[in-house]
N, C-alpha and C positions, 0 to 999 in steps of 0.2 A: 263340459270340460274344455278349458281354453288351452290353446297351444302355447308352449313355452318358447319364446324366441331363442334362436340359436345365435349366440354372439361369438364371432371368431376370436380366437386367442390372439392377443397382441404379443408380438415378440418382445421378450424382456431384454433390456440392455445388459451386457455382461457386467458383473460386479467390478467396480473400479478397484484397481490394485492399490493397496495401502502404500503410500510412499515410504521409502526407507527412513528410519529415524536417524541413521548415521549420515551426516552430510558428505557429499562427494566433492572431489576436487580433480581438476584435469591434470594431465601429465606435464604439460608445459609449466604450469604453476608450481607443481612439486619440484620440477627440475630447477627452477629459479630459487626456490627455498633451499634445495639441497646444495646448490653452488654457494649460497650465502651462509650456509651452516645453521639455518633456522628450522630444520626439520629432522625428526627421527623417523626412519622408515622401518616398519615391522612387516615382514613377509609372513603370511599365515599359510602358505602352501606347504607341501611335504618336502622332506630333505631332498629327494631325487629331483623334484621340480626346481628347487632352489639351486641345486648343483648345476643344472642345465644352463640357467641364466637367471640373473638377479640384478636389481638396481645396485650400483656401487654404494657400499656402506650400509646396506639393509641388514637387519638382524632377523634371524629365523625364530619364529614361535608358531609351530604348526597348529592349525585349528583343531586337528584331531586330538591333540593333547593340550589344548590351550588352558592355561591356568592364569587368570588375571593377577593373582598375587605374585606370580613370578616375573611379571613385567616390571622392569625398572621404571622409575620416574624420569621423565625427560624435562626437567624444570626449564622453563623459558623456551622450549621448542614445541613446534606443532608435531603431533603424532599422526602419521599417515600409515594406514594399513593397506597392504597390497596382496592380491592373489592373482590367479590367471586372468579372470574376466571380470571380477568385481563382486561376485556373490558371497564368497567366504569372508572377504574383508568386511562387507556390510554386516554379516552375521556376528563376527567378532566385535565390531563396533557396538552392536546392540548389547552384547554380553558385557562389555565395559560400561556402557551406560546403565544397564540394569544393576550393576554392582557399585555404581557411583565411583568407579575406579579412576576414570580419566575420560576427558573428551577426546575423541579420535575422529579423523576424517578417513574416508575410503578413496583410494585411487580409482577414479571413474574409468571403467573398461579394463582395469588391472594391467598386468604385464603385456597383454595383447595391445592395448592402447599405447603403452609406453614404447614398445618396439615399433609399432606402426608410425609413431611420431619421430622415429630415428634417434631416440635418446640412448645414452650409453648403457651398456650392460656388461656385467662380469660373467664369466663362464668358468666351469670346472668346480672341483670340490672346494668347499670353504675351509 
């Protein structure tokens, strides 16, 4: 009977994360578009988060109750989705893509990136 050689297990590389299907855009670019009137900003956070701080002119459509059919058309404007850090806005962007509703961009880093860049925010109840 011959001995079976012992082969050490090779560590496996972690599975690569699937890149988001929703394109991301940085805060400074969104601010340029906002100032020029070329963007519609849709905040997908909850009402209490939105009331604390939000991008001026942003519309609230919380992810928890998101209905793509309720989202108006923003003809001629780019649609940018925003949340706190960028995860919920990416998810909503995928919902919109899956339903062929509209192409949307996600604010990279969300409100945290927006505020870190020192860009304007509104506070208080809407």
